[in-house]
N, C-alpha and C positions, 0 to 999 in steps of 0.2 A: 634687395627689393625695396622699394620707394613707397613710403607711408606718407599718405595726407591727412595732418589732424587736422584740417579747418573744420570738419566738420564738429569735432569735438568746443571747438570755438563757438562755432554758430549756434549748437546745443545748450551751452552755457550761457552764451547772450538769450537764446528762447527763453531759457527758467526764468532767467534773471528778469527779463521784462514781463513776464506772467508773475511773479511775486511782487514786481514794484504796483502792475494793472491792481494787482487783486488788492495791494495795500491803500491804492487809491479810490479805488469804489467801494473799497470796507466789506466785500465779500471773502469767502472762506473756499479751501479748493475743492469741499464738498458739496458746495452753495449748486443748487440747479440753475441753467437759464436765464427761467421768469424772475431770481431774486438779482442776478446780474444784471437782468433788463430795467427791473426795479431801480434798482441803487443807481442804475446810470440816468433813469429817468429824474430824480430826485435831486443828484447832485448838477447835473446839465441845467435844469430849471431855475436851481438855486445860483449856478454861477454864469446863466446865460451873460453875455456882453450887452443885450441890451437893455439887462436889468441892473447889473454889475457892469459897468465900462473898466473897471479896472483888474481884474480877472478873465481877462481876455486868452491870457495864457494858461491858468487852471483849466479854464474851457477845454482847449486844443489839449492837454492831459487828459482830461476826464473823457475825451470822443477817443483820443488814441488808447486808452485802458480799454475802454469795449471795443475797440475795432481789435487788442490783441486778445483777448478773452471770448468773443464768438467768430471771429472769420477762420478759418482754417488753412485759408490759400494765403493768408497776410504776408507780403515780402519784408521779414523783418530787419532788414537793409535798412528799409526806408523809414522805419520807425524813430520817430525820436520824441523824446520828453522835453520840455520847454521850462517846467520850472523843478526839474531834477536833476543833479549832477550826479557823475558814476559813482563817488562818495556814498552818495543818497541812496543809488540801488544798492552799492554793498554793503551798506548798512542792515539794508532791507533783509539780502539775501543772509545778514548772518541772524538777526532775529528773527526768522523764516526755521532756520535750523537750529537752533537755540529750542524755538518753542516746539517743534517736531521732536527733537530731544525730549522734551520734556513729557509731551503724550505719550510716545513710546516706552518711557520709562513709568510713566502710572498705569499704563496697560498691560505691561507685563509683571506689576505688582500685582495688579486685579485677577487680571490671571491664575496665578501661583496662590492668589487665598481666598479666589469666592469663583 
């Protein structure tokens, strides 16, 4: 029997890009769409190339992050961050895991005693 594990790599890439997109826009996993849109518009206005010409790559990353978080049929293979490297993405993933573990740890203790 032949197994195709490419879906696991694709799923990991999607998760990695979602974490990076949330980090760029400054939103949490539980935030509703209107907060994502509000943060996107605030950052897009601040870093628009017409206002600040040196931040065009950052503006592209902000647009990419918003597309990742709002479009369900986005082709993840065509997504590219201009200001983030693979090491940055992996660091974001590690920070996300540590934060998630910390929240679970405190939640378990809270459930035990309260």
